[in-house]
C-alpha positions as CSV (number, residue, x, y, z in Angstrom):
1,M,0.0,0.1,0.1
2,N,1.3,3.6,-0.7
3,K,1.3,6.3,1.4
4,R,-2.0,7.6,0.2
5,G,-3.9,4.5,0.8
6,S,-4.3,3.2,-2.9
7,N,-3.1,-0.6,-3.3
8,T,-4.1,-1.2,-6.8
9,M,-0.6,-1.6,-8.4
10,R,-0.1,-4.8,-9.9
11,P,2.2,-7.0,-7.7
12,H,4.9,-7.6,-10.2
13,L,5.1,-3.7,-10.9
14,Q,5.5,-3.1,-7.1
15,R,8.2,-5.7,-6.8
16,L,10.0,-4.4,-9.6
17,L,9.9,-0.7,-8.0
18,E,11.0,-2.2,-4.6
19,R,14.0,-4.2,-6.3
20,A,14.9,-0.9,-8.1
21,A,14.9,1.2,-4.7
22,R,16.9,-1.8,-3.0
23,A,19.5,-2.0,-5.7
24,A,20.1,1.8,-5.7
25,R,20.7,1.6,-1.8
26,E,23.3,-1.0,-2.5
27,G,25.0,1.1,-5.3
28,R,24.0,-1.1,-8.2
29,H,22.7,1.7,-10.1
30,S,22.5,0.1,-13.5
31,E,20.2,-2.6,-12.0
32,A,18.1,0.2,-10.4
33,I,17.6,1.8,-13.6
34,S,16.8,-1.3,-15.4
35,C,14.2,-2.5,-12.7
36,G,12.7,0.9,-12.8
37,E,12.4,1.3,-16.6
38,A,11.0,-2.4,-16.7
39,A,8.1,-1.1,-14.3
40,I,7.4,2.0,-16.3
41,F,7.3,0.2,-19.6
42,R,5.1,-2.6,-18.3
43,A,2.3,0.1,-17.5
44,A,-0.8,-1.2,-19.2
45,N,-2.6,2.2,-19.2
46,Q,-2.3,5.9,-17.7
47,Q,-3.5,4.9,-14.6
48,E,-0.8,2.5,-13.9
49,A,1.6,5.0,-15.0
50,D,0.3,7.5,-12.7
51,E,0.4,4.8,-9.9
52,I,4.1,4.1,-10.7
53,A,4.7,7.9,-10.5
54,E,2.9,8.3,-7.3
55,W,4.8,5.2,-5.8
56,L,8.1,6.9,-6.9
57,Q,7.2,10.0,-5.2
58,D,6.3,8.4,-2.1
59,H,9.4,6.2,-1.9
60,A,12.0,8.7,-3.2
61,Q,13.7,8.3,0.4
62,D,14.1,4.6,-0.4
63,F,16.4,5.6,-3.3
64,H,18.6,8.1,-1.4
65,P,18.8,7.0,2.4
66,G,20.4,9.4,4.6
67,Q,19.6,12.5,2.8
């Protein structure tokens, strides 16, 4: 569930975004970009694209811990 209370994102998209965040925290930036792009490219429609954008905004700190 995101911070705004929605949980409609398809599970595999959320897993890709979480993997991207984890890879970024661990300094694996190429993998992070690859996973993030895969989630974005798999968005089936504008609503999913908007949900991905919302998730990224809500979890920006996951990509930059300590900032």
